[in-house]
C-alpha positions as CSV (number, residue, x, y, z in Angstrom):
1,X,114.4,114.9,106.3
2,X,114.5,113.2,102.9
3,X,111.4,112.7,100.8
4,X,111.5,109.1,101.7
5,X,111.7,109.8,105.5
6,X,108.8,112.3,105.2
7,X,106.6,109.8,103.3
8,X,107.4,107.1,105.9
9,X,106.7,109.4,108.8
10,X,103.4,110.5,107.3
11,X,102.3,106.9,106.8
12,X,103.4,105.9,110.3
13,X,101.5,108.9,111.8
14,X,98.3,107.8,110.0
15,X,98.3,104.1,110.8
16,X,95.7,102.8,113.3
17,X,98.3,100.3,114.7
18,X,101.7,101.8,115.3
19,X,104.2,100.0,113.2
20,X,107.7,100.7,111.8
21,X,107.2,101.3,108.0
22,X,109.8,100.6,105.4
23,X,110.0,101.6,101.7
24,X,109.2,98.1,100.4
25,X,106.1,97.5,102.4
26,X,102.9,96.8,100.6
27,X,100.2,99.3,101.6
28,X,97.4,96.8,101.6
29,X,99.0,93.5,102.5
30,X,101.7,94.6,104.9
31,X,100.0,97.7,106.4
32,X,96.4,96.7,106.0
33,X,95.2,99.9,104.4
34,X,91.7,99.7,102.8
35,X,90.2,102.2,100.4
36,X,89.1,104.6,103.2
37,X,92.6,104.5,104.8
38,X,94.2,105.2,101.4
39,X,92.0,108.3,101.1
40,X,93.1,109.5,104.5
41,X,96.7,108.8,103.6
42,X,96.5,110.7,100.3
43,X,95.0,113.7,102.3
44,X,97.8,113.5,104.8
45,X,100.4,113.4,102.0
46,X,98.8,116.4,100.4
47,X,99.0,118.3,103.7
48,X,102.6,117.2,104.3
49,X,103.8,118.3,100.9
50,X,101.4,121.2,100.2
51,X,100.2,119.6,96.9
52,X,96.9,118.3,95.5
53,X,97.3,114.7,94.4
54,X,95.2,113.8,91.3
55,X,93.7,110.3,91.7
56,X,95.1,109.2,88.3
57,X,98.6,109.9,89.7
58,X,97.9,107.3,92.5
59,X,96.6,104.5,90.3
60,X,98.8,101.4,90.6
61,X,100.4,102.5,93.8
62,X,101.0,99.4,95.9
63,X,104.0,100.1,98.1
64,X,105.6,102.9,100.1
65,X,108.3,102.9,97.4
66,X,105.6,103.5,94.8
67,X,104.4,106.6,96.7
68,X,107.9,108.0,96.8
69,X,108.5,107.4,93.1
70,X,105.1,108.8,92.2
71,X,105.7,112.0,94.2
72,X,109.1,112.4,92.5
73,X,107.6,111.8,89.1
74,X,104.4,113.9,89.3
75,X,105.6,116.6,91.7
76,X,109.3,117.2,91.0
77,X,109.2,120.5,92.8
78,X,108.8,118.9,96.2
79,X,111.8,119.7,98.3
80,X,113.3,117.9,101.2
81,X,112.5,119.3,104.6
82,X,115.0,121.4,106.3
83,X,114.2,119.6,109.6
84,X,111.4,121.9,110.8
85,X,108.6,119.4,110.1
């Protein structure tokens, strides 16, 4: 799985309402995530990628695409999955 696919799957797995997520969806407006749901999502992303996300690295994150870019920028050692996840 690519990084993008892993991020999308992690988001889909953590939505209350099952929905198909795309890269350009807004986390709040399109997916309805509030502050509490964002904390849960950050924890899920940390678990998925084996990292600790600093809050300052997630400031200004509005879309799924922003998450992917933020992970690439702040955690360049993240590898794509070999299909086992």
